[in-house]
C-alpha positions, 0 to 999 in steps of 0.5 A, spaced: 493 287 303 499 292 302 505 290 306 507 295 312 513 294 316 515 299 321 522 302 321 525 299 327 531 305 326 527 311 324 520 314 322 514 311 319 514 304 315 519 301 310 514 301 304 513 309 304 521 311 305 525 314 300 527 310 294 534 310 292 533 315 287 529 319 291 535 319 296 540 321 290 536 326 288 536 329 295 543 329 295 544 333 289 539 338 291 543 339 298 549 339 294 546 345 289 543 349 295 549 349 300 555 348 294 557 342 296 560 336 293 560 328 294 555 327 298 554 320 300 548 317 304 549 312 309 545 306 308 540 305 313 541 299 318 539 292 318 537 288 324 542 283 322 548 289 323 545 291 330 548 288 336 544 288 343 547 286 350 544 280 353 538 281 357 540 283 364 534 281 368 529 275 367 521 276 367 518 271 372 514 265 369 507 269 370 510 274 366 514 271 361 508 270 356 507 278 356 515 279 354 520 278 348 527 279 348 527 279 340 532 283 337 527 287 332 523 288 338 528 291 343 531 295 337 525 298 335 523 300 342 530 303 343 529 310 341 524 315 339 524 319 332 529 325 335 535 327 331 540 324 335 536 318 335 537 317 328 544 319 328 545 313 333 541 308 329 545 310 323 551 309 327 548 302 329 549 304 336 543 301 340 546 301 347 540 303 351 536 298 348 531 295 353 532 288 356 525 286 355 519 289 351 512 287 354 505 287 351 500 287 357 493 285 355 489 288 361 490 293 367 492 287 371 498 285 367 500 292 367 500 292 375 504 286 375 509 288 370 510 295 375 510 290 381 516 286 378 519 292 376 518 295 383 521 289 387 527 288 382 529 295 381 527 295 374 526 301 370 519 301 367 518 305 360 511 306 358 511 306 350 505 308 345 507 309 338 514 311 339 514 317 336 517 321 341 522 327 339 525 328 346 528 322 348 521 320 352 521 313 351 529 311 351 531 306 357 537 311 358 537 310 366 544 309 368 547 303 373 542 305 378 537 300 375 538 292 374 535 293 367 529 296 363 523 294 360 519 297 355 511 297 356 508 297 349 501 298 350 499 297 343 494 291 345 489 296 349 486 298 342 479 298 343 474 304 343 470 301 348 463 305 348 460 311 344 456 316 348 452 319 342 448 323 346 454 327 349 458 326 343 464 322 347 467 315 347 471 311 352 477 309 348 483 305 350 490 308 350 494 304 346 489 305 340 493 308 334 490 314 330 488 311 324 484 305 328 481 310 332 478 315 327 476 308 323 472 306 329 468 313 330 467 314 323 460 309 323 458 313 328 459 320 324 463 322 330 471 324 330 476 326 335 479 330 330 486 330 333 491 330 328 498 331 330 504 330 325 505 323 328 498 321 327 499 315 323 504 312 328 502 315 335 497 313 340 491 316 344 495 314 351 501 318 348 498 324 346 495 324 353 501 323 356 505 328 352 500 333 352 500 333 344 498 338 340 494 337 334 490 339 327 487 345 330 491 351 330 486 355 334 481 353 340 482 346 340 490 346 340 492 340 345 489 334 347 487 337 353 481 340 350 478 333 348 479 329 355 473 328 359 476 323 364 483 319 365 484 312 368 492 311 369 495 305 373 501 307 378 505 302 382 501 304 388 494 303 385 489 305 379 487 312 379 481 315 375 478 322 374 470 323 374 467 323 367 464 330 367 464 336 362 467 341 367 468 341 374 471 347 379 472 342 385 479 343 387 486 342 382 484 337 377 486 330 377 486 330 369 491 336 369 496 331 373 495 325 369 495 329 362 503 331 360 505 326 366 510 323 360 509 316 364 513 318 370 507 318 374 503 312 371 501 309 365 494 311 362 490 305 360 483 309 358 480 315 357 473 318 356 474 323 350 470 329 347 468 328 340 465 332 334 461 331 328 465 330 322 466 336 318 461 337 312 463 344 310 470 347 309 473 353 306 480 354 305 485 359 302 492 361 301 495 368 302 501 371 301 505 377 305 511 381 303 514 379 310 513 374 316 512 379 321 506 382 317 503 375 316 504 374 324 500 381 325 494 378 321 494 371 325 494 376 331 488 379 328 484 373 326 486 370 333 483 375 337 477 376 332 474 370 335 473 366 328 477 360 330 480 357 324 482 350 324 488 352 320 492 359 320 499 357 320 504 361 317 511 360 313 516 364 313 520 365 306 525 360 307 520 355 310 515 356 304 521 355 299 523 349 303 516 346 302 515 348 295 509 352 297 513 359 294 519 362 291 522 364 297 520 371 296 514 371 300 511 368 307 505 364 306 499 363 310 495 357 310 488 358 312 482 354 313 475 353 316 471 347 317 464 345 320 459 340 321 453 345 321 454 351 317 457 354 311 463 358 312 463 364 307 462 369 312 468 367 317 473 366 311 471 373 308 472 376 315 479 373 316 481 375 308 479 382 310 483 382 316 489 379 311 488 385 306 488 390 312 495 387 314 498 387 307 496 380 305 495 378 297 488 374 297 485 369 292 480 372 288 475 366 291 475 362 297 468 360 299 465 354 302 466 347 299 465 340 301 469 337 296 476 334 299 480 335 293 479 342 293 482 343 300 488 339 298 490 343 292 494 349 291 499 352 296 495 349 302 495 342 298 503 343 297 504 344 304 499 338 307 503 333 302 510 336 304 508 336 312 506 329 311 512 326 308 517 331 311 519 326 317 522 321 311 526 326 308 529 328 315 531 321 316 534 321 309 538 328 311 541 325 317 543 319 313 547 324 308 551 327 314 546 333 315 544 337 322 536 337 321 532 338 327 527 343 330 525 346 336 518 350 338 516 355 343 510 360 345 510 367 347 506 373 348 504 377 342 507 384 345 514 380 345 514 376 339 517 381 334 523 382 338 523 375 341 523 372 334 528 377 331 533 375 337 532 367 337 533 367 329 539 371 329 542 367 335 540 360 332 543 363 325 549 365 328 551 358 332 549 354 326 554 358 322 559 358 327 558 350 328 556 348 321 559 353 317 553 355 313 546 353 314 538 355 314 534 357 320 526 358 318 520 359 322 513 357 321 507 358 326 503 351 328 498 354 333 496 361 335 492 364 341 489 370 342 495 372 347 500 369 343 503 365 337 507 358 337 513 359 333 516 353 330 523 353 328 527 348 323 534 348 322 538 344 316 545 345 315 551 341 313 554 337 318 560 332 319 559 325 320 561 322 326 560 329 329 553 330 328 551 329 335 556 334 338 554 339 333 547 339 334 548 339 342 551 346 341 546 349 337 540 346 341 543 349 348 544 356 345 537 356 342 534 353 348 538 358 353 535 364 348 528 361 349 528 361 356 532 367 357 527 371 353 521 368 357 519 363 352 517 356 353 522 350 352 516 346 348 509 348 346 507 341 344 513 336 343 514 334 351 519 334 355 522 327 355 530 327 357 532 332 351 528 338 355 529 336 362 535 342 363 531 347 361 524 345 364 527 345 370 529 352 370 522 354 367 519 350 373 517 354 379 521 351 385 515 350 389 512 346 384 518 342 383 518 340 390 511 338 389 512 334 383 517 330 386 512 329 392 507 326 387 512 322 384 514 319 391 507 317 393 505 314 386 512 311 384 515 310 391 521 305 388 522 311 382 522 306 376 517 309 372 521 313 366 527 315 370 530 322 368 523 324 365 520 330 368 522 329 375 528 325 378 526 320 383 528 321 390 
């Protein structure tokens, strides 16, 4: 079997990380692109170089078998995968490490761990796959707590039941994306929720963070697939009715989904499934500029065609990912179905692209050959998308500021919104870093607006990267909120987005959420600092 070792300090597995030759080539490319010289990569940390403080608390004997203080586990559960996490990891700074990592096997174990944390004033940090980019799994809880325990749900890893008639499955929350799909495949079914973190994230993590997935339209968030949720809280276990829909008051599911571990720990869910796709149609369309491409996306989104993929990359984004030469914007367009050929859907979408100045391929018919869907510009984008986080890790090691932020806005406001967000972000990047690149793509699109996703790449100064990015992040976030965009479309809130999420929330809702937190987590031990502060 192929050895796969999770990186304790960054994205993915050691075996898929960039080689020394790839790091040198990346440094050469960055020197050429930004007219730099002498870029030297910082070596990734080794666990022997990491110093962790001794655990401040000790689990009771009944829980000792569930807990470990092994340095590799504590270090691996210290951070998520945000830019600032990587900077601190490269600096060998693992100060926020949890005191213990717990691996419960049953809901009774979860309850017992929460009882211990509540009675001893220990922060309990729910942990799925650790792919958070918003500091959602970090035990940065201050001195109000006696210690911190990371509660890793990886042993809740089973598909418990498949209901083929209703196309649904009862699935434990700690199962990772690839294992989930492998378990559903013999039934001819799929959840088909593919976030970029798919390989290294869990169902419970997707639900807790309201994760966005593969579908660019229609089924954009995990919410669309949730039939019911079961969650363990410090005051008891909650489970919503399993129903196709309900008008019975405010939905419990909507309270659980997106709660980010601040109200309870998701242990299982009934999820809506689909038959595995048999028909696919894909095309890449180029546009003279990004706004024309956006207008084409709007037309497609409002036509009710519901493509699985309708992402656009601006000129810089297309160049950065090897999809085009930097003179055109690119739309990656795709349809899929388990039931019928898609030629009519693709033909209408391409017609709309032509209406908005797009240059379309000669032929883009239905195919059942996966090799076809992975070729050309669409294939180049897919390959770059999957490998992108590994390159981001290496860029940070070269001293770069490399970060993303995403939002959503209605169509009538988008052109002016985009122009101002781009201009303000470029201005502050140039002021802080001297130079840099800011690019944009659409990740999802709705009939009433898009979800723009901005990427920043700029030369930084080792030792000052955190402060540099903090200034850029604050300016970009202030611009989003001032112009009426959301602070996050699918990356979640965590500790990173809290200042702006607090301003986005209506005041009455903030008080109501605090009351719910008090009722379900009276000791205030669940993921402190995320979403809402304990009273």
